[in-house]
C-alpha positions, 0 to 999 in steps of 0.5 A, spaced: 398 229 205 396 228 198 395 234 194 391 233 187 393 239 182 388 239 176 389 244 171 386 245 165 387 249 158 386 249 151 388 244 146 392 249 142 397 250 148 399 242 149 406 243 147 407 250 151 404 247 157 409 240 157 416 245 155 413 250 161 413 243 166 418 240 163 422 246 164 420 246 171 423 240 173 429 241 171 430 248 173 427 246 180 425 239 181 421 237 187 424 238 194 425 231 198 419 232 201 414 233 196 414 227 192 410 226 185 406 220 185 403 220 178 399 224 173 394 223 168 393 226 163 385 226 158 381 231 153 375 234 154 372 240 158 375 246 156 381 242 152 386 239 156 384 236 164 391 234 167 391 231 174 398 231 178 397 227 185 403 230 190 405 227 196 407 232 202 411 228 207 408 230 214 410 237 217 413 239 211 406 241 209 406 248 209 413 248 205 410 243 200 404 248 199 409 253 197 412 249 192 406 247 189 403 254 189 409 257 186 410 252 180 402 253 179 402 261 179 408 260 174 403 256 170 398 261 170 402 267 168 405 263 162 400 259 158 393 263 156 387 259 158 391 255 163 386 254 170 388 250 176 385 249 182 389 245 188 386 240 192 388 236 199 385 229 197 384 224 203 383 216 202 378 213 204 380 211 211 384 218 213 376 221 210 372 216 215 378 218 221 376 225 220 368 224 223 371 219 228 370 213 223 373 206 222 373 205 213 370 199 212 374 194 209 374 192 202 
């Protein structure tokens, strides 16, 4: 399962957000069933937007979501103006399967 964490925070909180994120990775790294795929950051909207993609192992969805949720809540508590959305996302083949169709070849 792919989980996208989309966060925003004020530009004035960049150092605090980066420090807190790195601290969490050191003190509570992702378990073996939660892999960080990639992370992107951009400026705009409410300041900084960061997109973090996780791959949660099949059969470990509950545990993986708890790990991601705990980290998200800790950041919400620690950084003033921090906002987050946690979304389960599907690749195109999976999305087509949900509606009982096969994705076209691209």
